[in-house]
MISE-726463 format. One record per residue (C-alpha): x, z, y; residue in one letter. Coordinates in steps of 0.02 Angstrom, whole numbers, padded with zeros to 5 digits, always signed. Layout:
<nodes>
XZYA
...
</nodes>
This chain:
<nodes>
+15215+06477+05158M
+15167+06468+05340F
+15072+06356+05458K
+15064+06362+05648V
+14877+06342+05676L
+14810+06201+05781A
+14656+06230+05886N
+14555+06129+05760N
+14601+06257+05624D
+14517+06398+05720T
+14338+06447+05755G
+14350+06351+05920H
+14350+06184+05828A
+14203+06061+05841P
+14060+06089+05720G
+14115+05967+05583H
+14291+06039+05576Q
+14248+06203+05491A
+14409+06246+05401G
+14598+06252+05397I
+14690+06089+05365V
+14823+06101+05228I
+14969+05981+05261P
+15031+05878+05114A
+15192+05979+05112A
+15094+06137+05070L
+14975+06064+04940R
+15087+06114+04794H
+15043+06297+04828V
+14859+06260+04796F
+14769+06199+04638P
+14802+06017+04595T
+14655+05907+04642L
+14624+05729+04589S
+14637+05603+04732D
+14517+05488+04640N
+14380+05494+04771T
+14250+05360+04799S
+14106+05318+04913E
+13988+05413+04796S
+14111+05558+04774T
+14202+05573+04941P
+14253+05755+04912T
+14337+05844+04767I
+14345+06033+04777E
+14402+06190+04687Y
+14348+06367+04726R
+14484+06495+04761I
+14479+06680+04805N
+14563+06730+04967V
+14600+06898+05047E
+14594+06880+05237L
+14711+06988+05341Y
+14738+07008+05527L
+14918+07070+05537D
+14914+07210+05407G
+14726+07244+05412T
+14610+07177+05277L
+14462+07085+05356L
+14370+07020+05204D
+14385+06956+05025K
+14299+06788+05004V
+14269+06647+04884S
+14309+06486+04977T
+14334+06300+04941R
+14498+06206+04934Y
+14449+06024+04948Q
+14518+05848+04960Y
+14406+05732+05059Q
+14404+05551+05119T
+14234+05538+05206W
+14195+05390+05095G
+14352+05298+05150G
+14304+05299+05334T
+14445+05418+05382R
+14619+05464+05322S
+14616+05581+05170P
+14637+05765+05208E
+14655+05932+05116S
+14564+06079+05190R
+14515+06260+05150V
+14337+06288+05209T
+14187+06404+05188D
+14176+06593+05215Q
+14332+06599+05327L
+14242+06653+05486G
+14314+06829+05485A
+14488+06753+05509L
+14455+06587+05599R
+14346+06667+05733N
+14492+06781+05779R
+14621+06643+05778A
+14686+06537+05921Q
+14794+06383+05925G
+14977+06434+05908G
+14941+06585+05796D
+15035+06587+05630I
+14950+06587+05460L
+15052+06660+05317I
+14994+06594+05147I
+15036+06695+04992Q
+14989+06650+04813K
+14970+06779+04675S
+15100+06768+04537L
+14973+06838+04414I
+14810+06747+04454Q
+14817+06561+04492N
+14664+06558+04604N
+14703+06714+04707L
+14778+06694+04882Y
+14813+06798+05035R
+14796+06727+05212F
+14881+06835+05345I
+14847+06789+05527L
+14987+06836+05647L
+14941+06826+05831R
+15061+06716+05930K
+15104+06860+06047D
+15125+06993+05911S
+15285+07083+05866T
+15278+07012+05688A
+15276+06834+05758T
+15428+06872+05865E
+15517+06937+05711D
+15494+06775+05613I
+15521+06646+05750K
+15700+06620+05694H
+15637+06589+05517L
+15510+06460+05575I
+15644+06376+05682D
+15524+06262+05776G
+15435+06196+05620R
+15245+06175+05615R
+15232+06223+05430W
+15337+06250+05276G
+15416+06384+05169E
+15452+06553+05246L
+15600+06649+05180Y
+15566+06821+05251A
+15695+06958+05262Q
+15662+07109+05153N
+15613+07215+05303N
+15498+07089+05386L
+15338+07164+05318F
+15311+07349+05279P
+15380+07406+05112T
+15311+07550+05013S
+15401+07712+04978T
+15376+07755+04795E
+15348+07942+04780T
+15290+08008+04611K
+15226+08181+04563I
+15317+08222+04402V
+15276+08406+04370Y
+15161+08548+04426I
+15166+08731+04377W
+15045+08864+04439I
+15022+09049+04400A
+14831+09039+04407K
+14701+08910+04458Y
+14522+08935+04399K
+14530+08940+04208N
+14713+08885+04205L
+14845+09022+04190E
+15033+09001+04184N
+14990+08817+04177F
+15112+08671+04170S
+15072+08488+04190L
+15197+08348+04161N
+15148+08188+04253L
+15293+08074+04208S
+15328+07978+04049S
+15513+07970+04090G
+15555+08155+04107V
+15480+08319+04046K
+15495+08480+04145F
+15467+08663+04105S
+15468+08819+04212Y
+15530+08988+04148D
+15438+09113+04256E
+15546+09258+04198E
+15709+09172+04242L
+15631+09080+04390N
+15715+08923+04325E
+15659+08742+04312V
+15727+08638+04168R
+15702+08456+04126H
+15737+08333+03987E
+15747+08146+04013V
+15638+08044+03892Q
+15670+07874+03816Q
+15616+07738+03937D
+15462+07637+03898L
+15496+07453+03859P
+15532+07352+04016K
+15375+07286+04097G
+15263+07398+03989F
+15141+07422+04134F
+15095+07278+04251P
+15162+07249+04425H
+15134+07393+04548R
+15090+07519+04410I
+15227+07651+04419E
+15165+07763+04278D
+15009+07814+04182V
+14970+07988+04116I
+14810+08031+04022A
+14752+08212+04010I
+14665+08242+03844I
+14575+08400+03789G
+14418+08476+03717K
+14268+08516+03825N
+14303+08671+03929G
+14492+08655+03914S
+14507+08624+04101G
+14541+08437+04117K
+14437+08418+04276S
+14515+08576+04348N
+14688+08504+04312A
+14646+08344+04406L
+14576+08445+04552E
+14734+08551+04551L
+14843+08396+04568I
+14749+08340+04724C
+14753+08513+04803N
+14936+08544+04761A
+14987+08382+04846V
+14870+08387+04998K
+14803+08542+05086G
+14888+08668+04973A
+14898+08801+05109K
+14709+08817+05118S
+14662+08783+04936S
+14791+08869+04824I
+14826+09055+04837F
+14939+09092+04689S
+15121+09049+04655D
+15149+08866+04614F
+15275+08724+04626L
+15268+08535+04632V
+15412+08421+04584I
+15424+08243+04650T
+15537+08093+04625Q
+15564+07964+04762T
+15613+07782+04731D
+15676+07821+04555K
+15814+07934+04622S
+15911+08035+04493K
+15878+08192+04596R
+15710+08277+04612Y
+15624+08374+04751N
+15537+08538+04713C
+15410+08605+04839F
+15368+08786+04800Y
+15248+08917+04867Q
+15296+09091+04807F
+15228+09251+04882K
+15367+09370+04834E
+15492+09283+04719K
+15650+09200+04779S
+15665+09010+04774P
+15676+08938+04597P
+15836+08859+04531V
+15873+08706+04425G
+15997+08564+04401K
+15981+08400+04498F
+15836+08472+04598I
+15825+08502+04785D
+15712+08650+04828F
+15613+08680+04987E
+15456+08780+05036P
+15292+08686+05019H
+15227+08638+05192S
+15050+08605+05130G
+15056+08415+05119N
+15180+08309+05022I
+15224+08148+05113K
+15238+07999+05106P
+15102+07987+04975L
+14919+07932+04972N
+14800+08025+04856V
+14637+07950+04791I
+14514+08045+04679F
+14374+07964+04580F
+14250+08042+04460S
+14096+07973+04373N
+14038+08149+04331V
+13891+08221+04428Y
+13878+08409+04404D
+13846+08467+04584E
+14026+08522+04592R
+14090+08520+04770R
+14266+08455+04793N
+14339+08545+04942D
+14484+08425+04959F
+14594+08407+05111D
+14548+08266+05230N
+14701+08168+05171E
+14626+08154+04996V
+14512+08001+04981V
+14366+08072+04880D
+14272+07932+04791L
+14181+08046+04669S
+13994+08042+04637V
+13986+08228+04681N
+14072+08196+04847G
+13961+08048+04887E
+13799+08144+04853I
+13862+08296+04950F
+13894+08186+05102L
+13727+08098+05087K
+13636+08265+05086N
+13711+08306+05255R
+13604+08233+05395P
+13755+08164+05488Q
+13821+08068+05337N
+13684+07954+05274R
+13769+07785+05272W
+13769+07692+05107D
+13941+07614+05120I
+13954+07598+04930T
+13832+07452+04919F
+13929+07357+05053L
+14089+07379+04953K
+14002+07315+04798Q
+13942+07157+04885I
+14121+07119+04939D
+14190+07155+04766F
+14064+07040+04680L
+14144+06892+04770Y
+14323+06926+04715T
+14419+06853+04569S
+14421+07024+04484D
+14241+07000+04429I
+14292+06871+04299E
+14436+06976+04232S
+14317+07124+04210L
+14188+07022+04116G
+14053+07072+04239L
+13898+06967+04268N
+13835+06933+04442Q
+13673+07031+04466P
+13526+06913+04478H
+13442+07013+04616A
+13451+07162+04732A
+13305+07277+04763Q
+13255+07375+04916V
+13159+07528+04857V
+13036+07595+04986V
+12954+07767+04986N
+12856+07750+05147A
+12697+07840+05096F
+12756+07947+04950N
+12710+08124+05000S
+12817+08195+04860R
+12970+08126+04949I
+12921+08209+05112G
+12952+08089+05255I
+12896+08225+05376K
+13009+08360+05306S
+13170+08319+05399L
+13215+08292+05581G
+13098+08306+05730A
+12912+08285+05705W
+12774+08277+05834S
+12587+08249+05846D
+12615+08071+05905N
+12734+08032+05763L
+12607+08105+05643D
+12470+07996+05718K
+12581+07841+05708L
+12624+07878+05527Y
+12443+07903+05476N
+12385+07753+05577S
+12505+07634+05488I
+12467+07714+05321R
+12280+07683+05342R
+12301+07498+05383R
+12344+07419+05215P
+12254+07260+05266G
+12383+07228+05402D
+12523+07228+05272M
+12447+07135+05126Q
+12551+07128+04969V
+12514+06942+04950K
+12609+06915+05112Q
+12767+06990+05037I
+12891+06940+05171K
+12779+07002+05312N
+12753+07166+05221R
+12941+07185+05196F
+12975+07157+05381V
+12841+07282+05432S
+12902+07413+05308M
+13082+07401+05369V
+13030+07412+05553R
+12910+07555+05518F
+13037+07660+05423L
+13170+07622+05553Y
+13056+07689+05691L
+13009+07843+05589M
+13190+07886+05554D
+13269+07840+05721I
+13139+07936+05821L
+13160+08091+05712Q
+13348+08072+05735L
+13331+08057+05925F
+13217+08208+05936G
+13307+08322+05813S
+13382+08487+05870T
+13560+08426+05846R
+13534+08275+05960S
+13579+08284+06144K
+13544+08183+06300E
+13509+08040+06323P
+13435+08033+06146A
+13312+08173+06183K
+13257+08088+06345S
+13225+07927+06249I
+13121+08025+06122F
+13013+08096+06262R
+12988+07922+06333G
+12937+07856+06161M
+12809+07997+06143E
+12714+07923+06291K
+12732+07746+06225Q
+12662+07796+06055M
+12506+07862+06139E
+12484+07696+06230I
+12517+07591+06075A
+12397+07690+05966L
+12259+07680+06095A
+12277+07492+06119S
+12204+07442+05950G
+12345+07319+05915L
+12385+07258+05740S
+12521+07343+05639T
+12646+07205+05675D
+12608+07205+05861A
+12616+07395+05870T
+12787+07402+05785L
+12854+07259+05892T
+12795+07344+06052S
+12873+07511+06004L
+13039+07430+05955L
+13046+07333+06119D
+13013+07491+06218H
+13144+07588+06119L
+13272+07454+06157Q
+13227+07457+06343Q
+13243+07646+06352L
+13410+07640+06259S
+13471+07511+06384E
+13412+07606+06538S
+13490+07768+06473E
+13652+07672+06439E
+13649+07724+06256L
+13682+07543+06205L
+13853+07558+06289R
+13895+07727+06213S
+14066+07740+06130S
+14024+07907+06050E
+13985+07935+05866R
+13877+08090+05887S
+13707+08015+05848L
+13739+07914+05690F
+13907+07991+05642A
+13959+07824+05567H
+14137+07824+05495P
+14187+07670+05597K
+14059+07613+05725N
+14001+07694+05887S
+13819+07737+05926D
+13810+07593+06050G
+13881+07466+05928Q
+13757+07519+05793L
+13605+07518+05906L
+13645+07344+05971N
+13670+07280+05793A
+13508+07364+05734Q
+13400+07293+05873F
+13474+07120+05847E
+13443+07129+05658F
+13263+07191+05676L
+13225+07055+05804T
+13290+06918+05689K
+13219+06995+05530L
+13062+06883+05519P
+13171+06727+05529D
+13304+06796+05411L
+13182+06830+05269V
+13113+06653+05275E
+13267+06590+05181D
+13255+06727+05048L
+13167+06729+04880D
+13075+06897+04882I
+12956+06969+04753S
+12861+07133+04758H
+12834+07273+04633Q
+12732+07432+04657A
+12737+07592+04553D
+12616+07736+04570G
+12465+07751+04682I
+12415+07843+04839R
+12531+07991+04874N
+12650+07940+04734R
+12668+07758+04781A
+12838+07675+04778Q
+12872+07494+04818E
+13017+07380+04774S
+13059+07218+04863F
+13165+07114+04744I
+13281+06989+04830I
+13361+06851+04724S
+13550+06860+04735H
+13623+06702+04812T
+13758+06662+04940E
+13622+06660+05073T
+13554+06830+05023S
+13732+06897+05012R
+13752+06885+05202D
+13579+06958+05228F
+13614+07106+05113L
+13778+07141+05201K
+13693+07144+05370D
+13550+07248+05302F
+13671+07374+05225S
+13777+07383+05384R
+13630+07418+05499T
+13487+07495+05399M
+13566+07596+05259S
+13556+07758+05360F
+13366+07757+05338I
+13303+07890+05219R
+13167+07843+05094F
+13237+07667+05079M
+13378+07624+04959S
+13474+07472+04893L
+13513+07440+04711D
+13556+07295+04594W
+13442+07215+04466V
+13511+07137+04308G
+13659+07252+04277L
+13670+07378+04134S
+13717+07559+04169S
+13892+07521+04104G
+13910+07369+04218Q
+13850+07473+04366K
+13978+07606+04323A
+14114+07471+04320Y
+14054+07398+04484L
+14048+07570+04565N
+14224+07616+04507L
+14314+07454+04544F
+14229+07414+04710S
+14275+07587+04775K
+14453+07578+04712L
+14492+07405+04780T
+14417+07450+04949S
+14520+07610+04959A
+14680+07521+04907L
+14660+07371+05020S
+14714+07460+05179G
+14870+07543+05108L
+15040+07464+05138S
+15180+07590+05170T
+15166+07734+05045A
+15130+07739+04859S
+14967+07802+04785V
+14928+07945+04668L
+14764+07893+04589L
+14667+08026+04493C
+14519+07966+04389I
+14407+08092+04300D
+14308+08020+04154E
+14320+07841+04218G
+14258+07773+04050D
+14102+07883+04052L
+13937+07790+04018Y
+14030+07642+03941L
+13990+07560+03775H
+14133+07586+03648P
+14186+07402+03666K
+14202+07427+03854W
+14296+07590+03825Q
+14420+07492+03719A
+14444+07370+03864D
+14444+07502+04001F
+14630+07536+04027L
+14681+07353+04018Q
+14549+07304+04146R
+14588+07451+04258L
+14774+07411+04262L
+14739+07226+04295T
+14627+07264+04445V
+14748+07394+04515L
+14894+07275+04498S
+14799+07136+04586N
+14725+07245+04724S
+14865+07361+04776S
+15004+07321+04898N
+15097+07480+04849V
+15152+07570+04691G
+15015+07663+04596V
+15039+07819+04490Q
+14884+07838+04381L
+14824+08004+04308V
+14660+08003+04213L
+14558+08112+04097T
+14457+08055+03947S
+14377+08106+03783H
+14404+07935+03707S
+14525+07900+03562P
+14519+07718+03622L
+14616+07769+03777L
+14736+07875+03674V
+14779+07726+03565S
+14828+07627+03720D
+14965+07749+03773L
+15125+07815+03695P
+15133+08002+03658R
+15248+08031+03808Q
+15108+07969+03921N
+14985+08100+03859L
+14960+08278+03919E
+14861+08374+03788I
+14771+08527+03856M
+14761+08695+03765N
+14654+08710+03611G
+14768+08601+03504F
+14911+08651+03391S
+15096+08613+03415D
+15081+08488+03273A
+14983+08374+03390D
+15144+08339+03485D
+15210+08243+03335K
+15064+08121+03330I
+15117+07944+03376E
+14972+07870+03470T
+15017+07699+03542F
+14932+07563+03440G
+14870+07693+03316A
+14716+07656+03214N
+14571+07728+03314I
+14483+07784+03154Y
+14637+07886+03107D
+14640+07960+03282L
+14457+08005+03269Y
+14489+08095+03104A
+14644+08183+03170G
+14661+08354+03253P
+14640+08281+03428L
+14458+08239+03397F
+14353+08270+03240L
+14477+08366+03131G
+14399+08392+02959E
+14233+08314+03008L
+14203+08138+02941T
+14027+08121+03012S
+13913+08204+03137G
+13882+08391+03114L
+13698+08366+03073F
+13734+08250+02925S
+13887+08354+02877H
+13780+08510+02852L
+13646+08413+02758K
+13776+08339+02640L
+13854+08510+02612F
+13683+08577+02555E
+13661+08422+02447L
+13830+08448+02362S
+13785+08629+02323K
+13619+08575+02247M
+13707+08441+02142A
+13825+08574+02070E
+13681+08675+01997K
+13685+08678+01806S
+13498+08653+01796T
+13388+08561+01918M
+13200+08549+01929T
+13115+08380+01935Q
+13078+08408+02121A
+13261+08451+02157E
+13322+08297+02064R
+13200+08189+02162K
+13262+08273+02323H
+13443+08226+02281V
+13395+08047+02238E
+13306+08027+02405N
+13462+08081+02499Y
+13575+07969+02394L
+13466+07818+02436S
+13506+07837+02622I
+13687+07897+02608L
+13810+07777+02691G
+13973+07845+02617D
+13990+07756+02448E
+14129+07870+02384I
+14030+08028+02425L
+13875+07952+02346R
+13971+07915+02185F
+14043+08092+02184K
+13873+08175+02203I
+13794+08061+02071E
+13933+08104+01946N
+13919+08290+01982T
+13731+08284+01956T
+13749+08190+01789L
+13887+08304+01722Q
+13795+08465+01762N
+13626+08403+01700N
+13677+08292+01553S
+13575+08393+01428N
+13414+08393+01532D
</nodes>
């Protein structure tokens, strides 16, 4: 559907007209609302989830209201979408076109795409609008960008870490093999999965299963490196086979040092250029083992290892993850995942914890040291009973400590260093004045802003100081000064409590902020402007470790997928179900596929590793790659819908074990004792004690019988 926006639909409308009017002809696209309004109930509303786009760029994901209102009968009835639409309405002008799309899968999920009236896309659809103000839009197939579906179907490599002469099939529809001696690639087409087996946008799913140490993580890393940046990351012979748009022919990209090009039927061969295009690659891992992923820049690394590695570099300190989580919490995917809204967020402050070492990084000077100690010795100025005042002072104090060290550090350049020298003098003046803590911090912040303005740093378009992934130094400084100036007023509308742990040099404070729609906007602004500060962190309260793992995974994935529109995605997930309760492990694949289907505008090829038989039971055998360490007989195991207890007991997992190794060894000793022809009174009592706590009724009966038979004459 489309609507040509009136001026009243935009952010330029008068104050009471804060939304987009939905004409009666378009109401059938939205949830059905009763028109039974009254003077006491003049408005009936329904909340919907909307993704806001400007042309092809995602602006925000919001929960908004679709409402029918009559103003108590004083005006003509009207349908309107209102609330949280500022990111789109403030960019709109009268005459712009709003494209309205409704999800075929989720009834309350919509997409609003704003097309500027002078844009190329608007020119392309003028003939479809044909002078109408609103209505249905029958777009040609090539009106909006379409994705090219490229799949990786096979990889072979001579050697990569612990993998030698290693093959990996990544397609359920065809299985390849490479004969190194004959230099020949062969393939065998598999039976197709039932139609619609995976949801919309999911092209294929492959799970890599194997024992610890078999190389599952190395295999996933190999996939990323073989597709992107192969020239600088792989140094042995290898080949990658792709399939594009379900063509019956395949493309083989090879990198051989001495051998001639490989051969094979229905395959086109060409040397590997280093990057396979068009294809997006995303890597996620929940595992933290200090392993550094040296991926090419074209691989989107969402792993915990990659995140911590970046945070430990002084030029990459921005906590963008929390911002993604806030956005994700207000999407419709939260309900489908079964996630609760956290009841609060906490800002953890380590201002005076000497074990953390606030002085250990960046520039440090005598005046900074004096300022630090002066604030530290004035607890009366920041009384805990005045929680909001203390929070404001702590944020301002840590901002000054960090920004001044950043300005004066050896890697900074002019005008930052000049500003640092100017602030050195101002610190001397402020400390000698005898002002209160609040007045001291306010004075220093004002002077810092004045120096930044006079040195034209507030207009800087560079990213050298903060090294933010999106915003310039000038943009960030302006936003930071504005936020810190408004901070006392902003916290007045928040419900904040305080918690302290440790004393003196080991003190740590937490400011707990109740999670509401009001605090949501505050937390977003706080994260955008202040999350670069060391010794201050944001976290959620009221979520289990499993819920946090879910939130971390899905917020990162949906954010990464939201900006993709023209090439398919190879998504590699290492141990995505790690830290989850078994019930959540059982739900993991279904929930993952649902979110990916809802969030992606392009086809997704999913490759994941796991130790869980719950995942194995969700996939047919042709969708599993079993790493070495298992016998050929494992290939005959039918897994889809298999009983998870049978899978646990099978060769893929426990083998002959029916319980944990500790109890297994104890019961083995017990069986041997029960087989003795004569037993002492103490030994018999020992056996009886074990039988009283044994959970396996059949084994208990067997041991009891053995004991009676061998000691019947005692």
